[in-house]
C-alpha positions as CSV (number, residue, x, y, z in Angstrom):
1,M,113.1,101.1,-19.1
2,G,115.8,98.4,-19.3
3,E,119.5,98.9,-19.1
4,G,121.0,98.1,-22.5
5,P,124.0,99.1,-24.6
6,Q,124.4,102.8,-24.7
7,P,124.6,104.5,-28.2
8,V,128.0,105.2,-29.6
9,Q,128.7,108.9,-29.8
10,T,130.6,110.3,-32.8
11,L,133.9,112.0,-32.0
12,V,134.4,115.3,-33.8
13,V,138.0,116.3,-34.0
14,Q,138.7,119.9,-34.8
15,H,142.1,121.0,-35.9
16,A,143.8,122.9,-38.6
17,S,144.5,120.7,-41.7
18,S,148.2,121.5,-41.5
19,T,148.5,120.2,-37.9
20,S,150.0,116.9,-37.3
21,I,149.6,115.3,-33.9
22,V,151.9,112.4,-33.0
23,F,151.3,110.3,-29.9
24,T,154.4,109.4,-28.0
25,C,154.2,106.6,-25.4
26,T,155.6,107.7,-22.0
27,K,155.0,104.2,-20.5
28,C,152.6,105.6,-17.8
29,G,150.2,102.8,-18.4
30,L,147.1,105.0,-18.3
31,C,145.8,104.0,-21.7
32,C,146.0,100.3,-20.7
33,K,143.9,100.9,-17.6
34,N,140.2,101.6,-17.1
35,L,139.3,99.4,-20.0
36,D,136.1,98.5,-18.2
37,K,134.8,102.0,-19.0
38,S,134.1,101.1,-22.6
39,M,132.7,98.0,-24.2
40,V,135.1,98.5,-27.1
41,Y,137.9,97.2,-25.0
42,A,136.0,94.4,-23.2
43,H,137.9,91.6,-25.1
44,L,141.2,93.0,-23.7
45,D,140.0,93.5,-20.0
46,R,141.7,91.0,-17.7
47,G,138.8,91.5,-15.2
48,D,140.1,94.5,-13.2
49,G,139.9,97.1,-16.0
50,T,143.5,96.6,-17.0
51,C,144.6,95.2,-20.4
52,I,145.5,91.5,-20.4
53,N,148.7,92.5,-22.3
54,F,149.9,95.1,-19.8
55,D,152.8,94.3,-17.6
56,S,152.0,96.2,-14.3
57,H,155.7,96.1,-13.2
58,S,157.4,97.4,-16.2
59,H,154.4,99.4,-17.5
60,I,155.1,98.0,-21.0
61,C,152.7,96.3,-23.3
62,K,153.7,92.6,-23.7
63,I,152.6,92.7,-27.4
64,Y,153.5,96.2,-28.3
65,S,155.0,95.5,-31.7
66,S,151.9,93.4,-32.7
67,R,149.2,95.2,-30.7
68,P,145.7,95.5,-32.2
69,L,144.7,98.6,-34.2
70,I,142.6,100.0,-31.4
71,C,145.8,100.2,-29.3
72,R,147.8,102.0,-32.0
73,V,146.8,105.6,-31.4
74,D,148.3,107.1,-34.6
75,D,147.2,104.3,-36.9
76,F,143.7,104.2,-35.4
77,Y,143.3,107.9,-35.8
78,E,144.4,107.9,-39.4
79,Q,142.1,105.0,-40.3
80,N,139.1,105.9,-38.3
81,L,139.0,109.6,-37.2
82,S,140.9,111.6,-39.8
83,A,138.2,111.2,-42.5
84,P,136.7,114.5,-43.7
85,E,133.3,113.7,-42.0
86,F,135.0,113.9,-38.6
87,I,136.8,117.2,-39.3
88,E,134.9,120.5,-39.4
């Protein structure tokens, strides 16, 4: 059997409909590292698993105000994961 792309798994988010979760950036840099673990982020990987837009010294995204949707946690959730089919 050959090694090929692995199937994408559906994420099911369970929470009360009145719950609102807001992501607050603490500038730890963890979300900008280990990008090599998912092909979704391959275009942002600078070759060591870290985002090409991440400043390792300041721990700040160099394009934070214009970062892609996949990097905007709240917006990505609203547009892709908050649909009724993802919530039980």
